[in-house]
Every structure is written in structure tokens, then in C-alpha cells.
N, C-alpha and C positions, 0 to 999 in steps of 0.2 A: 908107268902104271896108268891104265885107262880107267875112266870113271863113268858111271851112268847114274841116273836118278830114277828110283822106283817110286811110284805113287803110293803114298800112305793114306792121305785124305784127299778126296777129289775136290775140285773147285765147288761143286754143288753141295757137298757135305760141309765145307768151310762156310760157304755163303749162308746156308740154312742155320748153322749154329750161331753165326754172328747175329743173324736176325733174332734168334731166341734170346741171346744175351742182351741185345738192344731193347727188346721188349721187357725183359726182367728189370733192367736198370731204369727204364721209363716208369715202370710200376713202383719200384722201390724209392724213386726220387720224385714221385708225383708232387706237383706244387712247388718244387724247388729247382734251382739251377745247379747243374753239375759241371765241375771243372776237371777236364781230362788232362792228365800230364803224361805225355809220351816219353818213353825212354828210347832215345835214338840209337842206332838207325833202324834197327829191326822192327820196332813197334809202330813205325809210321804207317805202314800198309794197313795193319789191323786197326789202328786208331781211326784212320780216315773212314774206313768202311763201317766201323762201329758207330762213329759219330753220326753218320747219315741215317742210322736206324734208331737213334734215341729221339724220343718225341718231346722231352722236356728241354728247356733252354740249355745250351751247351757252350762252354768256352774251352779253348784249347791252349796248351803251352807245351814246350818241348825242353828236354834236358838230355845232355850227353855225359856219360860217365865212362871211366875205364877202371878196371881192376888190375892191379899189378900182381905178377906171379909168373909161373911157367906157362907155356902156351896151352896146356891142357888143364890147368888147375888155378883157380883164383886164389890170391893170398888173403882176400877179404879186405884189403886196403883199397879204398875207393877214392878216386880223384874225380872231381867235377870238372869236366872239360867245357861244358856249356851249361850255365845255370838258368833257372827260370827267368822269364821276363816279368811276370806278374807276382805280386805278393799272394801268399796263401791264406792269410789271416781271415778267419770266419768263413772259409769256403768249404763246400762239400767236394772233396777231391777224390778222384779215382785215378790211380796210377795204372797206365796201360802198357803192358809188356808183351813182347812176342812169345817169350818162353821163360818159365821159371824152372831152374834146376837146383843148384846148391842153396839158393836163398840168401846168400851172404850180402850181395849188393842191394837187394831189395830190403833186407832188414835195416841196413844202414840208411837207405833213402827214406824209408817209412819213419824211422826215428827222427831224421832231419826234418821231414815235413811236419810231423807232429810238433816239433819244437818251434816251427814257424807259425803255429797257431791255427791249424786247420779246424774247421767246425766238425768235420768227419773225414775219415780216410779209409778208402777201400782199395783193393788190388784186383785187377782184371788182367787175365792172361789168355792168349789164344791157346798156348800149349803148356802143359805141366808135366814135369818128370819127377813125381814125388819120391821115387826111389833114390834120386840123387841128392835129396835134401840133407844138408848138414846143419842147418839152423832153422828154427821154427818161424815160419811166416804163414800168416793166414791168407789164403787166396779166396776172395769173396766170389769172383766170377771166373769160371774156367771153361774154355772152349772144349778142349780135349785133353785127357790124360793119355800120354803116349809112352811107349817103351823107351829104354835108354839106347836110342840110335841117333846117328848124326843126321839131323833134318835140315832141309832147305825149302825155300819158297815162301811166299807171302811175307817177305821182308827178311827172312833168315838167309844167311849166305854161307858159302864155302869159298874162301879166298876172294871175297867181294863179288862172286858170281851167284846166279840163281835167285837172287832176291825177288826178281820180277815174275817168277813162276806163280800162276794163279791157284796153285794147289800146294799141299805139303808133301814133299818127297824125301826119300832117304838116299843119301849118297852112298853108292856101293862102288868098290874098287876092284878091278880085275887084277889078278896076280901076274 
């Protein structure tokens, strides 16, 4: 079965939207420092580009998690593979994700981070699939709402490939 990638969002569209989000975060957090927490691996491309566009002081940290279940459906059980290096107490934290779909993992992470004493907590995602949501999570900053298609690029992968694409594409398979 052959595959190809169809462009869903161009590099220029993604770049312009990240600038808009950076501007909004800079406005919302004026006079404060923001602590960005990236959910690896996919969120790293987006977080690096976003951080460059935020004008208030920024600190960064990284977390890696895995959800157990079948290959197409998360069980909602989250295992922290790599925890944060810095404490979150009294920090204005923004979780940075590549994509939000079911919301299960993010709900767990947000509860955990609140329990660690954040001053404030927000969620920022490049892509959002609200029709796939099975649990309620508030997304404060959204790049794009997209249809329920399998997307790659800008950190998102298919079998560890395509993360480095500078645009968002849809993987299509030939029969």
C-alpha cells in the first residue's frame, strides 16, 4: 500500500498563526514570565517556534508521557516516561501540545500540574480535533481546528516519519 501526504495547512499559514498565538500570549501575560511545558515528541517543533514569538520572559521544560491501550484508542491510563526538570509551584504554566483529540491525557496532565501548585495553567495546541473529544478540557490557545483526518508534519508523525515537514499534511493511502 503506497502513501502520500496531501497539504492541509501550508507552511505560511502555520507560521502566521503561530505568530498570532505568540502575540496573544505576550499580551495576556504582560509583565509576567511564562513557563512553557512541551509534551514530547510532537509538541517540540511547535513550542520552539512559539517561544521565539513570545515577547515576555519564557522558560521551557519538557515532559514525555504514554497512554496504554490499543493502537488506535487511548485507555486513559497515563504513564510519565520523562517528568519535568523544574518545579511548577507558583509559575504561570502553559502546556504546549501538537494536537488535542480525546483530551484524556491532557486532562490527567492538567490535574497533575495543578496539584503541583501552579499559579495559573493554560493549554495551547497547534491543532484541535474537538469532534474526537471524550473528556472536557479547556483549550486556551488553538492554532487550527481540523477535521478528523490523520495528520503529519510540524512534529506529528506517521511511524516516526514526516515530523520534519514544515506544513501540516494528511496521510493518504493508495489501495
